[in-house]
N, C-alpha and C positions, 0 to 999 in steps of 0.2 A: 504494500500500500504506500504509494507516494504521497507525501504531505506537501501542501502549498500554504504559505502564509497568506492570511487575509490581506487585502490591498492596503489596509490601514495599519499594517504592522511593519515597522522598520527594524533592521538588524544592524548590529555593529560587533565586530570582533575586538576583543580586548586581550590583554595578557592573561586574564583569568578565565576566559571562555567566550561566551556570546551573550550580548544584551539584546533583548527584544523590547520594543516600545510599542504599545498599543495607542496609536494616535487618537482613537475615539475617546479613550478614558484617561489618558495620561499615565496609565499604569505601566510599569516595566518589570521585566523578568530578567534575572541574571542566571544563565546556564553555566554550570561549572564545565570543565573539559569533558567529562563523561556525557553530560547532557548535550553539549555542543556536538560531540561525535555522533550521538544518536540522531539528532535533528539533521545534521549534515548528511548522514547516510540515508535517512528517509527522504530527504528532499532531492537527493541525487538518484532518484528512481529505485532506491532500495526498499526492502520490506522489513518488517519487524525482525524476521529471522536474520537478515543481513546485519541489522543494527546490533542484535545480540551477539552475533559472531564477532563483529568489530570490537565490541566492549571486552569480550573475553580475550581477544587477541592483543589488545593494546593496554589493558589495565589488569591488575591483580584482582579479578573478580570471578566467582564461579558462575556457571551457566544459569542455575536456578535464580540466583540473585539478579543477574543481568536481565533475565526474562521479566522479573517483577519490576525492575527499574524502568525498562523500556515501556511496559504496559502502563505504569503509573504516569510516566512523563507524557505519553501520547494522550492518555485520558485527561490529564490536567490541561494540556494545550487545547484540546478540543472543548473542554468545559469552559475555558476562558474565552473561547471564540477566536483564538489566534490562528488556527489552522483549519484547513478543509481537507 
């Protein structure tokens, strides 16, 4: 499942990860490097399985935890209306 940010969401890369700004509300989200990797993978035509594999490969995290983290992040981004 490829994610796309809503048209009113701006992104910026920082030394700590990625910052998302919801221009409709003025709210912003700061994604740490693991969250940034998940979002980048999903936006580059990857699916959740690809994001999980990327997390396990790049960070010291087991597959079960990676699955939980990816599902939670996607759910939170959708709930906030930041992605489609």
